[in-house]
C-alpha positions as CSV (number, residue, x, y, z in Angstrom):
1,M,-25.7,27.1,-11.5
2,R,-27.5,30.2,-12.8
3,T,-28.9,32.9,-10.9
4,E,-30.9,36.1,-11.9
5,K,-28.7,38.7,-11.0
6,N,-24.8,39.1,-11.0
7,T,-23.6,41.7,-8.4
8,R,-20.2,42.9,-8.4
9,K,-18.3,44.2,-5.7
10,R,-15.9,46.9,-6.4
11,S,-14.2,50.0,-4.3
12,K,-15.3,53.4,-4.9
13,V,-11.8,54.2,-6.2
14,V,-12.1,51.5,-8.8
15,T,-15.7,52.7,-9.8
16,L,-14.4,56.1,-10.1
17,L,-11.5,54.9,-12.4
18,R,-13.9,52.9,-14.5
19,M,-16.3,56.2,-14.8
20,L,-13.2,58.5,-15.5
21,G,-12.3,56.1,-18.5
22,L,-15.3,57.1,-20.3
23,V,-14.1,60.6,-20.7
24,K,-11.2,59.6,-23.0
25,P,-13.0,60.3,-26.2
26,L,-13.6,64.0,-24.9
27,T,-10.2,64.7,-23.4
28,G,-9.4,67.7,-25.8
29,V,-12.8,69.4,-24.2
30,M,-11.9,68.6,-21.0
31,L,-8.5,70.2,-21.1
32,L,-10.0,73.3,-22.3
33,A,-12.7,73.2,-19.6
34,V,-9.7,72.7,-16.9
35,L,-7.7,75.5,-18.7
36,S,-10.4,77.9,-18.5
37,G,-11.7,77.3,-15.0
38,T,-8.0,77.4,-13.7
39,L,-7.6,80.8,-15.2
40,A,-10.9,81.8,-14.1
41,Y,-10.2,81.1,-10.5
42,L,-6.7,82.6,-10.8
43,A,-8.4,85.8,-12.2
44,V,-10.8,86.3,-9.5
45,Q,-8.4,85.3,-6.9
46,F,-5.8,88.1,-8.1
47,I,-8.4,90.7,-7.7
48,P,-7.9,91.4,-4.0
49,V,-4.0,90.7,-4.4
50,L,-3.9,93.7,-7.1
51,G,-6.0,95.8,-4.3
52,G,-3.1,95.1,-1.9
53,Y,-0.7,96.1,-4.3
54,A,-2.7,99.5,-4.7
55,I,-2.6,99.8,-0.8
56,L,1.3,99.2,-1.0
57,E,1.4,102.0,-3.5
58,G,-0.5,104.2,-1.7
59,L,1.7,103.8,1.7
60,G,4.6,104.9,-0.6
61,L,5.9,101.4,-1.0
62,D,7.7,99.7,-4.1
63,I,5.4,97.8,-6.3
64,P,6.0,95.8,-9.4
65,L,3.4,97.1,-11.5
66,P,2.2,101.1,-12.2
67,I,-0.9,102.0,-10.2
68,R,-2.4,102.8,-14.0
69,T,-1.9,99.3,-14.9
70,I,-3.6,98.0,-11.8
71,W,-6.7,100.0,-12.3
72,I,-6.8,98.5,-15.8
73,L,-6.1,94.8,-14.8
74,L,-9.1,94.8,-12.2
75,P,-12.0,95.4,-14.7
76,V,-10.0,93.2,-17.4
77,L,-9.8,90.1,-14.7
78,A,-13.2,90.7,-13.5
79,L,-14.6,90.4,-17.1
80,A,-12.2,87.4,-17.8
81,R,-13.6,85.7,-14.9
82,A,-17.0,85.7,-16.2
83,V,-15.9,84.5,-19.8
84,L,-13.6,81.9,-18.7
85,R,-16.4,80.7,-16.2
86,F,-18.6,80.5,-18.9
87,I,-16.5,78.5,-21.0
88,E,-15.5,76.1,-18.3
89,Q,-19.3,75.4,-17.5
90,R,-20.3,75.3,-21.2
91,M,-17.5,72.6,-21.7
92,N,-18.0,70.6,-18.8
93,H,-22.0,70.3,-19.4
94,Y,-21.3,69.3,-23.0
95,I,-18.8,66.5,-21.7
96,A,-21.4,65.7,-19.2
97,F,-24.5,65.4,-21.4
98,K,-22.5,64.0,-24.4
99,L,-21.3,61.2,-22.0
100,L,-24.7,60.7,-20.7
101,A,-25.9,60.1,-24.1
102,I,-22.8,57.5,-24.5
103,V,-23.8,55.8,-21.4
104,R,-27.4,55.3,-22.2
105,D,-26.2,54.3,-25.6
106,R,-24.1,51.3,-24.0
107,V,-26.6,50.6,-21.3
108,F,-29.2,49.9,-23.9
109,R,-26.9,47.8,-25.9
110,A,-26.0,45.9,-22.8
111,L,-29.6,45.3,-22.0
112,R,-30.3,44.0,-25.5
113,K,-27.3,41.7,-25.1
114,L,-28.5,40.4,-21.6
115,C,-32.2,39.9,-22.5
116,P,-34.1,37.9,-22.4
117,A,-32.2,35.3,-20.2
118,K,-30.5,37.6,-17.9
119,L,-33.6,39.9,-17.4
120,E,-35.8,37.2,-16.7
121,G,-37.4,37.7,-13.1
122,R,-35.3,41.1,-13.0
123,D,-37.2,43.9,-11.2
124,K,-38.6,46.1,-14.1
125,G,-38.8,49.1,-11.7
126,D,-35.1,48.7,-10.8
127,L,-34.2,48.7,-14.3
128,V,-36.1,52.0,-15.1
129,S,-34.7,53.5,-12.0
130,L,-31.2,52.6,-13.5
131,I,-31.9,53.9,-16.9
132,T,-33.2,57.3,-15.7
133,A,-32.5,58.3,-12.2
134,D,-28.9,56.6,-12.0
135,V,-28.0,57.6,-15.4
136,E,-28.9,61.3,-14.7
137,L,-26.9,61.3,-11.5
138,L,-23.8,60.6,-13.4
139,E,-24.0,64.5,-14.5
140,V,-22.7,65.3,-11.2
141,F,-19.4,63.3,-11.7
142,Y,-18.9,64.5,-15.2
143,A,-19.9,68.2,-14.9
144,H,-18.9,69.1,-11.2
145,T,-16.3,66.6,-10.2
146,I,-13.4,65.8,-12.6
147,S,-12.5,69.4,-13.8
148,P,-13.1,71.1,-10.3
149,I,-10.4,68.5,-9.0
150,C,-7.9,69.2,-11.8
151,I,-8.8,73.0,-11.6
152,A,-8.3,73.0,-7.7
153,F,-4.8,71.0,-8.2
154,L,-3.5,73.5,-10.6
155,V,-5.0,76.8,-8.9
156,E,-3.7,76.0,-5.3
157,A,-0.4,74.8,-6.7
158,A,0.1,78.4,-8.3
159,M,-1.2,79.7,-4.9
160,C,1.3,77.9,-3.2
161,V,4.2,79.0,-5.4
162,Y,2.9,82.7,-5.2
163,I,2.6,82.8,-1.4
164,G,6.0,80.9,-0.9
165,Y,7.6,83.2,-2.8
166,F,7.4,85.8,-0.1
167,Q,8.1,83.3,2.4
168,V,8.5,79.5,2.1
169,G,6.9,78.7,5.5
170,L,3.8,80.6,4.4
171,G,3.9,78.2,1.3
172,I,4.0,75.2,3.5
173,L,1.1,76.2,5.6
174,A,-1.1,77.2,2.7
175,L,-0.2,73.7,1.1
176,A,-1.3,72.1,4.3
177,A,-4.6,74.1,4.4
178,Y,-5.5,72.8,0.8
179,L,-4.6,69.6,1.6
180,C,-6.7,69.5,4.6
181,V,-9.8,71.1,3.2
182,G,-9.7,69.6,-0.3
183,I,-8.6,65.8,0.6
184,A,-8.6,65.1,4.1
185,V,-12.2,66.4,5.0
186,P,-13.8,64.8,1.9
187,L,-12.1,61.2,2.5
188,I,-13.2,61.5,6.3
189,I,-16.5,62.3,5.7
190,S,-16.5,59.3,3.0
191,H,-15.3,56.9,5.5
192,I,-17.8,58.1,7.8
193,S,-20.5,57.9,5.5
194,G,-19.8,54.0,4.6
195,N,-22.4,53.0,2.1
196,T,-25.0,55.3,2.8
197,G,-25.1,56.5,-0.8
198,D,-25.5,52.9,-1.8
199,K,-28.6,52.3,0.5
200,V,-30.3,55.5,-0.7
201,R,-29.8,54.3,-4.3
202,R,-30.9,51.0,-3.6
203,H,-34.1,52.0,-1.4
204,A,-35.0,54.7,-4.2
205,A,-34.9,52.1,-6.7
206,G,-37.1,49.7,-4.7
207,L,-39.7,52.5,-4.0
208,S,-39.9,53.1,-7.7
209,S,-40.5,49.5,-8.3
210,C,-43.3,49.4,-5.5
211,V,-45.0,52.7,-7.1
212,M,-45.0,50.7,-10.6
213,E,-46.2,47.5,-9.1
214,N,-49.1,49.6,-7.4
215,I,-50.1,51.5,-10.3
216,R,-50.2,48.4,-12.7
217,G,-52.6,46.8,-9.7
218,L,-54.9,49.4,-9.3
219,D,-57.7,47.5,-10.5
220,E,-57.1,44.5,-8.2
221,T,-56.5,46.8,-5.4
222,A,-59.8,48.5,-5.9
223,Q,-61.5,45.0,-6.3
224,Y,-60.4,43.7,-3.1
225,G,-60.4,46.6,-0.9
226,N,-56.8,46.3,0.1
227,G,-55.6,49.7,-0.9
228,E,-54.6,50.6,3.1
229,E,-52.5,47.6,2.9
230,R,-50.7,48.9,-0.3
231,M,-50.4,52.1,1.1
232,A,-48.7,51.0,4.1
233,V,-46.2,49.1,2.0
234,M,-45.5,52.2,0.2
235,R,-45.1,54.4,3.4
236,K,-42.8,51.9,4.9
237,R,-40.6,52.0,1.8
238,T,-40.5,55.6,1.9
239,R,-39.9,55.9,5.6
240,I,-36.9,53.8,5.1
241,L,-35.8,55.7,2.1
242,L,-36.1,59.3,4.0
243,H,-34.1,57.6,6.8
244,H,-31.1,57.1,4.8
245,Q,-31.7,60.2,2.9
246,S,-31.7,62.3,6.2
247,A,-28.5,60.5,7.2
248,L,-26.8,61.5,4.0
249,S,-28.2,65.1,4.3
250,R,-26.8,65.0,7.9
251,L,-23.5,64.1,6.8
252,T,-23.5,66.8,4.1
253,G,-23.9,69.5,6.8
254,L,-21.5,67.9,8.9
255,N,-19.0,68.1,6.0
256,L,-19.9,71.6,5.3
257,A,-19.4,72.6,9.2
258,I,-15.9,70.8,9.1
259,A,-14.6,72.3,5.9
260,N,-15.6,75.9,7.0
261,T,-14.2,75.5,10.6
262,F,-10.7,74.4,9.0
263,I,-10.9,77.0,6.7
264,L,-11.6,79.6,9.7
265,I,-8.6,78.0,11.8
266,F,-6.1,78.1,8.7
267,D,-7.2,81.7,8.1
268,I,-6.3,82.8,11.2
269,A,-3.1,80.6,11.3
270,M,-2.1,82.5,8.2
271,V,-2.7,85.8,9.6
272,A,-0.8,85.2,12.7
273,A,2.0,83.4,11.0
274,A,2.4,86.5,8.5
275,G,2.0,88.9,11.3
276,W,4.5,87.1,13.4
277,L,7.0,87.2,10.7
278,Y,6.6,91.0,10.0
279,L,7.0,91.9,13.5
280,S,10.0,89.7,13.8
281,G,11.4,91.5,10.7
282,K,11.7,88.6,8.7
283,V,9.3,89.9,5.8
284,G,8.4,93.6,4.9
285,F,4.7,94.8,5.0
286,D,4.1,93.6,1.5
287,G,5.2,89.9,2.8
288,F,2.4,90.3,5.4
289,L,-0.4,91.8,3.4
290,L,0.1,90.2,0.1
291,P,0.3,86.2,1.2
292,V,-2.8,87.1,3.6
293,L,-5.0,88.5,0.7
294,A,-4.0,85.7,-1.7
295,F,-4.7,83.0,0.9
296,L,-8.2,84.2,1.9
297,S,-9.5,84.6,-1.3
298,S,-7.8,81.3,-2.5
299,F,-10.3,78.7,-0.8
300,G,-13.1,78.6,-3.7
301,P,-11.5,75.6,-5.5
302,V,-10.6,73.5,-2.6
303,S,-14.1,74.2,-0.9
304,A,-15.8,72.9,-4.1
305,L,-14.0,69.4,-3.2
306,A,-14.8,69.5,0.5
307,G,-18.4,68.5,-0.2
308,L,-17.4,65.9,-2.6
309,G,-17.5,63.4,0.3
310,T,-21.3,63.1,0.6
311,T,-22.5,64.4,-3.1
312,L,-20.3,61.6,-4.6
313,Q,-22.0,58.9,-2.3
314,N,-25.0,58.8,-4.6
315,T,-23.0,59.5,-7.7
316,V,-20.7,56.3,-6.8
317,A,-23.5,54.2,-5.9
318,S,-25.5,54.9,-9.2
319,G,-22.0,54.5,-11.2
320,A,-21.7,51.2,-9.7
321,R,-25.1,50.0,-10.6
322,V,-24.6,51.3,-14.3
323,L,-21.2,49.6,-14.5
324,D,-22.9,46.4,-13.3
325,I,-25.0,46.3,-16.2
326,L,-22.3,47.3,-18.6
327,E,-20.1,44.8,-17.5
328,E,-22.5,41.7,-16.9
329,E,-21.8,38.8,-19.3
330,P,-24.9,38.0,-21.2
331,E,-25.9,34.3,-21.2
332,T,-25.2,34.0,-25.0
333,E,-23.0,35.9,-27.2
334,E,-23.8,37.2,-30.3
335,I,-22.7,35.0,-33.2
336,T,-21.4,36.7,-36.6
337,G,-19.1,35.5,-39.3
338,Q,-20.6,32.0,-39.6
339,P,-21.9,30.7,-43.2
340,E,-25.6,31.2,-43.7
341,I,-27.8,27.9,-43.3
342,E,-31.1,26.9,-44.7
343,F,-33.6,25.3,-42.2
344,G,-33.9,21.9,-42.8
345,G,-35.5,20.5,-39.5
346,A,-34.2,20.8,-35.6
347,Q,-32.9,18.1,-33.1
348,C,-32.0,18.0,-29.5
349,R,-29.7,15.4,-28.5
350,N,-29.4,14.6,-24.8
351,V,-29.9,18.0,-23.5
352,T,-29.6,19.0,-19.8
353,F,-30.4,22.0,-18.6
354,S,-30.5,23.7,-15.1
355,Y,-31.7,26.8,-13.3
356,G,-31.1,27.7,-10.0
357,G,-29.3,24.5,-9.2
358,A,-32.3,22.3,-10.3
359,D,-32.6,20.5,-13.7
360,V,-35.3,21.7,-15.9
361,L,-34.5,19.2,-18.8
362,K,-32.5,16.1,-18.3
363,N,-30.9,14.0,-21.2
364,F,-33.9,15.4,-23.3
365,S,-33.8,14.4,-27.0
366,L,-36.3,15.5,-29.7
367,S,-36.1,15.3,-33.5
368,V,-38.2,17.9,-35.5
369,H,-38.9,17.1,-39.0
370,K,-39.7,19.8,-41.9
371,N,-43.0,20.6,-42.7
372,R,-44.5,18.7,-39.6
373,I,-46.4,19.8,-36.6
374,I,-44.9,18.8,-33.2
375,G,-47.2,19.1,-30.3
376,I,-45.7,19.0,-26.7
377,V,-48.0,18.4,-23.8
378,G,-47.0,18.5,-19.9
379,E,-47.5,19.7,-16.6
380,S,-46.5,23.5,-15.7
381,G,-42.7,23.3,-14.9
382,C,-41.7,20.3,-16.8
383,G,-39.5,22.3,-19.1
384,K,-41.9,23.0,-22.4
385,S,-41.4,26.7,-22.5
386,T,-37.7,26.4,-21.6
387,L,-37.0,24.0,-24.5
388,L,-38.4,26.8,-26.9
389,K,-36.2,29.4,-25.3
390,L,-33.3,27.0,-25.9
391,L,-34.0,26.4,-29.6
392,M,-33.9,30.2,-29.8
393,R,-30.7,30.4,-28.0
394,F,-31.7,32.7,-25.4
395,W,-29.9,30.3,-23.0
396,S,-27.3,27.8,-23.9
397,V,-27.6,24.1,-22.7
398,D,-25.5,22.7,-20.0
399,K,-24.9,19.2,-21.8
400,G,-25.9,17.7,-25.0
401,R,-26.4,19.3,-28.4
402,I,-29.4,21.3,-30.2
403,G,-28.8,21.7,-33.7
404,I,-30.4,23.0,-37.2
405,A,-30.5,20.5,-40.2
406,N,-28.8,22.7,-42.8
407,A,-31.0,22.4,-46.2
408,Q,-28.7,24.2,-48.1
409,A,-26.3,21.2,-47.9
410,K,-29.1,19.1,-50.0
411,E,-28.6,21.6,-52.8
412,D,-24.8,21.1,-52.8
413,G,-25.4,17.4,-53.7
414,P,-25.4,15.0,-50.9
415,A,-26.2,11.3,-51.5
416,E,-30.1,10.8,-51.8
417,G,-31.3,9.7,-48.7
418,K,-28.7,10.9,-46.5
419,A,-29.4,12.8,-43.6
420,L,-28.9,16.5,-43.8
421,P,-25.9,17.9,-41.6
422,L,-26.6,19.0,-38.5
423,V,-25.4,22.8,-37.4
424,D,-25.2,23.4,-33.8
425,I,-27.0,26.4,-32.9
426,E,-24.0,27.7,-30.9
427,K,-22.1,28.0,-34.6
428,I,-25.3,29.9,-36.5
429,N,-25.2,33.5,-36.9
430,T,-27.6,35.0,-34.5
431,S,-29.5,37.2,-37.2
432,N,-29.7,33.9,-39.4
433,L,-31.3,31.7,-36.2
434,R,-33.6,34.8,-35.8
435,D,-34.7,34.8,-39.3
436,M,-35.1,31.0,-39.4
437,E,-37.4,30.9,-36.1
438,S,-41.0,32.6,-35.3
439,Y,-41.4,32.7,-31.7
440,M,-44.5,33.2,-29.8
441,T,-44.1,33.6,-26.0
442,Q,-47.0,32.8,-23.6
443,D,-47.5,36.5,-22.7
444,T,-47.6,39.1,-25.6
445,Q,-45.8,42.1,-25.0
446,M,-47.6,45.1,-26.1
447,F,-46.4,48.6,-27.1
448,K,-48.4,52.0,-26.9
449,D,-48.9,52.3,-30.5
450,T,-51.2,51.0,-33.1
451,I,-52.5,47.7,-33.9
452,A,-50.7,47.5,-37.1
453,N,-47.5,48.9,-35.8
454,N,-47.5,46.6,-33.0
455,I,-47.8,43.5,-35.4
456,R,-45.4,45.0,-37.9
457,I,-42.6,44.7,-35.2
458,A,-42.2,41.2,-36.5
459,K,-41.6,42.6,-40.0
460,L,-40.7,46.4,-40.1
461,D,-41.1,46.8,-44.0
462,A,-44.2,44.9,-44.2
463,T,-47.1,46.2,-46.3
464,Q,-50.6,46.5,-45.2
465,E,-51.8,43.7,-47.1
466,E,-49.2,41.3,-45.4
467,V,-50.2,42.5,-42.2
468,E,-53.8,42.1,-43.0
469,A,-53.0,38.4,-44.3
470,A,-51.0,37.4,-40.9
471,C,-54.4,38.8,-39.2
472,R,-56.7,36.7,-41.0
473,K,-54.5,33.5,-40.2
474,A,-54.8,34.6,-36.3
475,S,-58.7,35.2,-36.8
476,L,-58.0,38.6,-35.9
477,H,-58.7,41.0,-39.2
478,D,-62.6,40.9,-38.8
479,W,-62.6,42.1,-35.0
480,I,-60.1,44.7,-36.2
481,M,-62.2,46.2,-39.1
482,K,-65.0,46.5,-36.5
483,L,-63.0,49.0,-34.5
484,P,-63.6,52.7,-35.4
485,D,-60.3,53.4,-36.7
486,G,-59.4,49.7,-37.6
487,Y,-55.7,48.9,-38.0
488,E,-54.9,52.4,-36.7
489,T,-56.5,51.8,-33.0
490,N,-54.0,52.5,-30.4
491,V,-53.8,49.8,-28.1
492,G,-53.0,51.6,-25.1
493,E,-50.0,51.3,-22.5
494,L,-49.0,47.8,-22.2
495,G,-52.0,47.0,-24.5
496,D,-54.4,47.7,-21.5
497,T,-57.4,48.2,-23.9
498,L,-57.1,44.5,-25.1
499,S,-58.3,41.3,-23.8
500,G,-56.1,38.5,-23.2
501,G,-57.3,36.5,-26.2
502,E,-56.9,39.7,-28.4
503,R,-53.2,40.3,-27.0
504,Q,-52.8,36.5,-27.7
505,R,-53.8,36.7,-31.4
506,I,-51.8,39.8,-32.2
507,G,-48.8,37.8,-30.9
508,L,-49.6,35.1,-33.0
509,A,-50.4,37.2,-36.1
510,R,-46.6,38.5,-35.5
511,A,-45.5,34.8,-35.5
512,F,-47.4,34.5,-39.1
513,L,-45.8,37.8,-40.4
514,H,-42.5,37.1,-39.7
515,D,-42.7,34.0,-41.9
516,A,-40.0,32.0,-40.6
517,P,-39.8,28.2,-41.8
518,F,-39.8,27.3,-37.9
519,M,-42.4,28.3,-35.9
520,L,-42.2,27.9,-32.0
521,L,-45.4,28.6,-30.2
522,D,-45.8,28.7,-26.6
523,E,-49.4,28.0,-25.5
524,P,-50.8,30.2,-28.6
525,T,-54.9,29.3,-27.7
526,S,-54.7,29.4,-23.9
527,N,-56.8,32.5,-23.9
528,L,-59.0,31.7,-26.9
529,D,-62.3,30.2,-27.1
530,S,-63.1,27.1,-28.9
531,L,-64.2,28.8,-31.9
532,N,-61.1,31.1,-32.3
533,E,-59.1,28.2,-31.3
534,A,-60.3,26.1,-34.3
535,V,-59.8,28.7,-36.8
536,I,-56.1,29.3,-35.8
537,L,-55.4,25.4,-35.6
538,K,-56.9,25.2,-39.1
539,A,-54.4,28.1,-40.4
540,L,-51.6,26.4,-38.4
541,K,-52.5,23.0,-40.6
542,E,-52.6,25.1,-43.7
543,E,-48.9,26.8,-42.7
544,A,-47.4,23.4,-42.0
545,K,-47.5,22.7,-45.6
546,D,-44.3,24.8,-46.1
547,K,-43.5,25.4,-42.3
548,T,-42.5,23.7,-39.5
549,V,-44.4,24.1,-36.0
550,L,-43.6,23.2,-32.5
551,L,-46.4,23.6,-30.5
552,V,-46.3,23.8,-26.9
553,S,-49.8,23.5,-24.8
554,H,-51.4,22.2,-22.0
555,R,-54.5,21.5,-23.6
556,K,-55.2,18.3,-25.2
557,S,-57.5,20.2,-27.8
558,T,-54.5,22.3,-29.1
559,V,-52.0,19.5,-29.8
560,R,-54.7,17.4,-31.5
561,V,-53.5,19.4,-34.5
562,A,-50.1,18.0,-34.4
563,D,-48.6,15.3,-36.5
564,V,-46.5,14.0,-33.6
565,E,-47.8,14.4,-29.9
566,I,-45.1,14.4,-27.2
567,T,-45.9,14.3,-23.5
568,M,-43.1,15.8,-21.2
């Protein structure tokens, strides 16, 4: 049983690991970012420590560095911090935007594999939100999450060693503080937030879909005066989104408050512990001053991690939506490596196909002979359009077989009168099958471009003469020539400057221009008047001299042109 959408359930950890796997090609750049960030943090954290050494020298205590060296190191570390920080940020953002480009490329490749079967009925606004907002949010993960985690681990490990050098107990206390702020707090907040991030992304996508739907339906909204009702729907969706976004923002504030509270508590604990050790004579004044200074200045890396409990909520939710697209299996796989064949007819044998648990076709058989027009009529929902999609291999049949007769075999010398061998379309190269078939859908999709370029989609290298010849067959040329810009006229967004009949004839011109031996036409004249229908049917009759046409229509007048008429 087929469903329109395949949603995977995966844990946040698994999602993060899958997203992390995309960094592999840029491992070297990531290592440079981590190294630069680690040295940058250590540089800034040891500036107050060097100040502590200067204080000790002023008190007459022995220090491991000459005071002159300390004064030289202070500006050097400050400058090094700036340079290293720049390198880290530059590398992180290079990784982020490079990976965003890679992810976008993979998403578009995945969408091409999934369409049209897996994208039929899919919310287009949701897809737009995924391609734009969801992919953009991944930048947070790649630029502000991966290397900060690695940097925090290395920097705080170094600080634990340095503080522990003076007294092991102080080093353990520092380790406990870093683990609490950098790991425990984010995990607690992440647990509290639950699936709030998922809800924010889902409702944001829903609002995008609602806005797109209302923009496209402005004419109908104005005509029937239901603007208030449509606005009420948008307000409701906006309120729901704001509710979840506010909850996430409150969690962000709570996260920051808890992290800062723990930092303050551990600061006090470190001062108290180091002071007690000094007063009890277990460490000298240097063992009190330097660990305290080092500890107080060391929370930068883990403070960055403390906010991940909420900032990653949206990112993980977006990453999961992107991974769902990348991992979804297409209905039909791209086929390559098979011998090329030549169209010699088509045949359906006992084809059964179901969608959503209901049979659309059941034990259906049909023979399509070469250079004939086959007309199919029937009520809506009887499977006429589905049959054409199965012939295009947009879907795979559940039972039975669809094949193309290989005319190439005739040239190889089969016996006269012997039927051509039938090749299952599941074993025909996808590009070979597309070259053999021209498919015109009920709804012609228009692009915001010129009429010529919209038609040239069927054959990108077509000459102007070829485009015009296809338009003449589609009863389109004379109308185009009356336009101020002729073939260079822009059709507007989604072809909104064209009528339904004009869009339909452009779709038919595409089919003629593609010049495939097998034409599959789904309701090619449904939006045309009688005169234009007659002109197009005459053109189809001419095409059938060297082409095969499978014509689907609810109009009896349209299928009269057929050599064979079938009722479904």
